[in-house]
C-alpha positions in Angstrom: -13.0 -16.1 26.1 -13.0 -12.6 27.6 -14.2 -14.0 31.0 -11.5 -16.7 31.0 -8.8 -14.1 30.4 -10.1 -12.0 33.2 -10.2 -14.9 35.6 -6.8 -16.1 34.5 -5.3 -12.7 35.2 -4.7 -11.7 31.5 -6.4 -8.3 32.0 -3.5 -6.4 30.2 -3.9 -8.7 27.2 -7.6 -8.1 27.1 -7.2 -4.3 27.5 -4.7 -4.4 24.6 -7.2 -6.1 22.4 -9.7 -3.4 23.1 -7.2 -0.6 22.5 -6.0 -2.2 19.3 -9.5 -2.0 17.9 -8.9 1.8 17.8 -5.7 1.4 15.9 -6.5 4.1 13.3 -8.6 6.3 15.6 -5.8 8.6 16.7 -8.0 10.8 18.9 -9.3 7.9 20.9 -5.7 6.5 21.3 -4.6 9.9 22.6 -7.3 9.8 25.1 -6.3 6.2 26.2 -2.8 7.6 27.0 -4.3 9.7 29.8 -6.2 6.9 31.5 -3.3 5.3 33.4 0.2 4.0 33.0 -1.0 0.6 31.6 -3.2 2.1 29.0 -0.5 4.6 28.1 2.0 1.7 27.7 -0.4 -0.1 25.4 -1.6 2.8 23.3 1.8 4.5 22.6 3.1 1.8 20.3 0.0 1.9 18.2 0.3 5.7 17.8 3.9 5.3 16.6 3.4 2.4 14.2 3.0 4.6 11.2 3.7 8.2 12.2 4.5 9.4 8.7 1.0 8.7 7.6 -1.0 10.1 10.5 -3.2 12.9 9.0 -3.1 15.2 12.0 -0.8 17.8 10.6 1.4 17.5 13.7 5.0 16.7 12.7 6.6 17.0 16.1 7.5 13.3 15.9 10.4 14.3 13.7 12.1 16.2 16.5 11.4 13.3 18.9 13.2 11.0 16.4 16.1 13.4 16.1 16.6 13.1 19.9 17.8 9.6 19.3 20.5 10.4 16.8 24.1 10.0 17.7 26.0 13.0 18.9 28.0 13.4 15.7 24.7 13.6 13.7 23.2 16.1 16.2 26.3 18.2 15.7 25.8 18.2 12.0 22.3 19.4 12.6 23.8 22.7 13.8 25.2 23.2 10.4 21.7 23.4 9.1 20.7 25.9 11.9 18.8 23.2 13.9 19.4 24.3 17.4 19.3 22.0 20.4 16.2 23.7 21.8 14.1 22.3 18.9 15.0 18.8 20.0 13.1 16.9 22.7 15.4 16.5 25.8 13.6 13.7 27.6 11.5 10.8 26.3 9.6 8.1 28.2 9.7 5.4 25.5 12.0 4.2 22.8 9.7 5.6 20.1 11.8 4.7 17.0 11.4 1.0 17.9 7.6 1.1 17.5 7.5 1.8 13.7 5.9 -1.0 11.7 4.9 0.7 8.4 7.3 2.7 6.4 6.4 4.5 3.2 9.5 6.1 1.6 7.4 8.7 -0.3 6.1 10.2 3.0 9.4 10.7 4.8 10.7 13.8 2.9 7.3 15.7 2.9 7.0 15.1 6.7 10.5 16.6 7.2 9.7 19.5 5.0 6.5 20.2 6.9 8.3 20.0 10.2 10.8 22.6 9.0 8.0 24.9 8.0 6.2 24.4 11.4 9.4 25.4 13.2 10.2 28.4 10.9 13.6 26.9 10.0 14.8 29.0 7.1 17.4 27.3 4.9 19.0 28.3 1.7 17.1 26.7 -1.1 20.3 24.9 -2.1 20.5 23.3 1.3 16.9 22.2 1.7 17.1 19.1 -0.5 20.5 18.2 1.1 19.2 18.6 4.6 16.0 16.6 4.0 18.0 13.8 2.5 20.4 13.9 5.4 17.5 13.5 7.9 15.8 10.9 5.7 18.9 8.7 5.7 19.6 9.3 9.4 16.0 8.1 10.3 16.4 5.0 8.2 19.7 4.2 10.0 18.0 4.9 13.3 15.2 2.4 12.5 17.8 -0.2 11.5 19.9 0.4 14.7 16.7 -0.1 16.8 16.1 -3.5 15.0 12.5 -2.5 14.3 9.9 -5.1 13.5 8.8 -3.7 10.2 5.7 -5.3 8.7 5.1 -3.1 5.6 7.6 -1.5 3.3 6.3 0.8 0.6 8.9 1.9 -2.0 6.8 4.6 -3.5 8.6 7.5 -5.2 10.3 8.7 -8.4 13.7 7.2 -8.7 16.5 9.5 -7.5 19.7 9.5 -5.4 17.7 9.4 -2.2 15.7 6.3 -2.9 18.8 4.6 -4.3 20.6 5.3 -1.0 17.7 4.0 1.0 17.7 0.7 -1.1 21.4 0.4 -0.7 21.4 0.8 3.1 18.5 -1.6 3.4 20.5 -4.2 1.5 23.6 -3.5 3.7 21.4 -4.4 6.7 19.5 -7.5 5.6 18.1 -8.2 9.1 16.1 -5.0 8.7 13.7 -6.8 6.4 14.7 -10.4 6.1 12.4 -11.9 8.7 9.5 -9.5 9.4 8.2 -7.7 6.3 5.0 -9.2 5.1 3.8 -6.5 2.7 5.8 -5.0 -0.1 4.5 -2.2 -2.3 6.5 -1.2 -5.4 5.7 2.2 -7.1 9.1 3.4 -8.3 9.1 5.3 -11.6 12.1 6.1 -13.7 12.8 7.4 -17.2 16.1 5.7 -17.9 17.1 2.2 -18.7 20.2 2.5 -16.4 18.0 3.5 -13.5 15.6 0.6 -14.2 18.6 -1.8 -14.1 19.7 -0.5 -10.7 16.1 -0.6 -9.4 15.7 -4.2 -10.7 18.9 -5.4 -9.0 18.1 -3.8 -5.7 14.5 -4.8 -5.5 15.3 -8.3 -6.6 17.8 -8.6 -3.7 15.2 -7.3 -1.3 12.6 -9.8 -2.4 15.1 -12.7 -2.5 16.2 -11.8 1.1 12.6 -11.9 2.3 10.9 -15.2 2.1 8.1 -14.3 4.4 6.4 -11.8 2.0 2.6 -12.3 2.0 1.5 -9.4 -0.2 3.2 -7.7 -3.2 1.6 -4.7 -4.8 2.6 -3.3 -8.2 1.3 0.2 -8.8 0.9 2.8 -11.5 4.1 3.3 -13.7 6.1 0.4 -12.3 5.8 -1.3 -15.7 9.5 -0.9 -16.5 10.4 -2.2 -13.0 8.2 -5.3 -13.0 9.0 -6.1 -16.6 12.8 -5.9 -16.0 12.4 -7.6 -12.6 10.1 -10.5 -13.6 10.5 -10.9 -17.3 14.3 -11.1 -17.4 15.7 -14.4 -18.6 17.8 -14.9 -15.4 14.8 -14.5 -13.1 12.4 -16.6 -15.2 9.8 -15.8 -12.5 11.8 -17.7 -9.9 11.0 -14.8 -7.5 7.4 -15.8 -7.4 8.2 -19.5 -7.4 10.3 -19.2 -4.2 7.9 -17.1 -2.1 6.3 -20.0 -0.3 4.0 -17.9 2.0 2.9 -15.3 -0.6 -0.8 -14.9 -0.2 -1.7 -12.1 -2.6 -0.5 -10.1 -5.5 -2.1 -6.7 -6.4 -1.7 -4.9 -9.7 -3.0 -1.4 -9.6 -3.4 0.8 -12.7 -0.4 -0.7 -14.5 -0.1 -0.5 -18.3 0.6 -3.0 -21.0 0.2 -6.2 -19.1 -0.1 -8.6 -22.0 3.5 -9.7 -22.0 3.4 -10.0 -18.2 0.4 -12.3 -18.5 2.3 -14.6 -20.9 4.9 -15.1 -18.2 2.4 -15.5 -15.4 0.7 -18.5 -17.0 4.1 -20.3 -17.1 4.3 -20.4 -13.3 4.1 -23.9 -11.8 2.7 -22.5 -8.6 -0.7 -20.7 -8.3 -0.5 -17.0 -9.0 -2.6 -15.5 -6.2 -3.8 -12.3 -8.0 -6.1 -10.7 -5.5 -6.5 -7.2 -7.0 -6.5 -6.1 -10.6 -7.4 -2.5 -11.6 -6.9 -1.7 -15.2 -6.4 1.7 -17.1 -5.7 0.0 -20.4 -7.6 -3.0 -21.7 -5.9 -6.3 -21.9 -6.3 -8.3 -25.1 -9.2 -10.7 -24.7 -6.9 -13.7 -25.2 -4.6 -12.4 -22.5 -7.4 -11.7 -20.1 -8.8 -15.2 -20.6 -5.5 -16.8 -19.9 -4.9 -14.6 -16.8 -8.4 -15.4 -15.4 -8.0 -19.1 -16.1 -4.9 -19.0 -14.0 -6.0 -16.6 -11.2 -9.7 -15.9 -11.5 -10.6 -17.9 -8.4 -8.3 -15.7 -6.3 -9.4 -12.4 -7.7 -11.4 -10.3 -5.1 -10.9 -6.7 -6.1 -11.4 -5.7 -9.8 -11.8 -2.5 -11.7 -11.8 -1.5 -15.4 -12.5 1.4 -17.6 -14.6 -0.3 -20.3 -13.9 0.7 -23.9 -16.2 3.7 -24.7 -17.3 2.6 -28.2 -16.5 -1.1 -28.5 -19.7 -2.9 -27.4 -18.4 -6.3 -28.6 -15.2 -6.1 -26.7 -16.9 -4.9 -23.5 -19.4 -7.8 -23.7 -16.6 -10.4 -24.1 -14.7 -8.7 -21.3 -17.6 -8.9 -18.9 -18.5 -12.4 -19.9 -15.0 -13.6 -19.0 -15.3 -12.0 -15.6 -18.7 -13.7 -15.2 -17.2 -17.1 -16.2 -14.0 -17.1 -14.1 -14.4 -14.8 -11.2 -16.8 -16.0 -8.5 -15.2 -14.4 -5.5 -15.1 -10.6 -6.2 -15.7 -8.4 -3.2 -14.8 -5.0 -4.7 -16.1 -4.2 -8.2 -15.3 -0.9 -9.9 -16.6 -0.3 -13.5 -16.7 2.7 -15.8 -18.6 2.6 -19.1 -20.3 5.0 -21.5 -22.3 2.2 -23.3 -25.7 1.7 -21.7 -26.3 -1.6 -23.7 -24.0 -3.5 -21.4 -26.0 -2.9 -18.2 -27.6 -6.3 -18.5 -24.2 -8.0 -18.5 -23.1 -5.8 -15.5 -26.1 -7.0 -13.6 -25.5 -10.6 -14.6 -22.0 -10.2 -13.2 -23.5 -8.7 -10.0 -25.9 -11.6 -9.7 -23.1 -14.1 -10.3 -20.9 -12.7 -7.4 -23.6 -11.4 -5.1 -22.7 -13.9 -2.3 -19.3 -12.2 -1.9 -19.8 -8.7 -3.3 -19.4 -6.1 -0.6 -18.3 -2.9 -2.4 -19.7 -1.7 -5.7 -18.8 1.3 -7.8 -20.3 1.8 -11.2 -20.0 4.8 -13.6 -22.4 4.5 -16.5 -21.6 7.9 -18.0 -24.4 8.1 -20.5 -27.1 8.3 -17.9 -28.6 11.7 -17.3 -27.7 13.2 -13.9 -31.2 12.5 -12.5 -31.0 8.9 -13.5 -27.8 8.3 -11.5 -29.7 8.2 -8.2 -32.5 5.9 -9.3 -31.4 3.0 -11.5 -34.4 0.7 -11.6 -32.3 -2.4 -12.1 -30.7 -1.8 -8.7 -34.1 -2.2 -7.0 -34.6 -5.5 -8.9 -31.4 -6.8 -7.4 -32.1 -5.4 -3.9 -29.2 -3.0 -4.1 -30.0 0.1 -2.0 -28.5 3.3 -3.2 -29.3 6.7 -1.6 -27.1 8.7 -3.9 -24.9 7.8 -6.9 -21.9 9.3 -5.2 -22.2 6.7 -2.5 -21.2 4.2 -5.0 -17.7 5.8 -5.2 -15.2 4.0 -3.1 -11.5 4.9 -2.6 -9.5 2.1 -4.1 -6.3 2.9 -2.4 -7.9 3.4 1.0 -9.7 0.2 0.6 -6.6 -1.8 -0.4 -4.6 -0.4 2.5 -7.2 -2.0 4.9 -6.9 -5.5 3.5 -4.4 -8.1 4.6 
């Protein structure tokens, strides 16, 4: 294939495939920029796909974005003591057009760090106002550039800022209607009125986006997904109408028993790909869920009950019975008597299992590093700590 592309003159395409391999290797991508104009043109978009999440500590991209604001907005910057000399005067690319991943929780911290890096001193009363102003200006900038956004992460505590973001997104349906494939919901709120607003806005966002392939519910989004998915008017129609949905991920959400009762009523398959629990489902609910979605489940984690051997045994047996395709397994237990079931589970899924994290907390420290059963199953462990795998980091890498 590579030779045919070279012979057919598709060298730029081949070079792009090579450079794209280093998508998250920012140091290498920066080096690619210096090779020649072609490499620079291919590497720059990759560097600007997700600038708010790049862990370099360099927030100069904020001032580059501000360069593209309309003059009236730049004038308003002067009210906050942002002088023109802080803004980039010339740019070689239309950088705002390259963004593909947007996490709402990372915009404000990036702006705040940029202010600190440039010694911009604002009255404390103005800091929040200024950050929200820049936040909204950047969202509008991305919309005006008709960006091809693939992933939208609504991850924050509910406040006026996130409400404004949701509102402006809905006012510009083309911003998300055709391109977004991945939607992550982690909006927490303490009031029923806020939950109603969130539900209405998120429902509209999902309804306007029929191309969603992945939805992730995380942490304290229980009020959101209950009001969103368990309401009489929705009757789970949201899931029914997402024809290309490939996976649903539920990460550390509480009290899922009612949710399960609705899931099993779906006429379409519920493609639950990830399930990480902090609170144990009732055995009956778990069995119904796994009967419905066990064949799709690839990533699973649970904190097994500390003193309920019978419940843990039933729980693990259900996983053994219904889940044959698990790739990522994360278990925590203080009951040593269930190790045989754990290894039965490992044996049952060994053809697909790639990542294993087990915390058997009753083992003495020196036993962590040398569990005899691991050797029997040809599982090589140099150190117990090597069993620990970052769940969020892993999930961000899967499609």
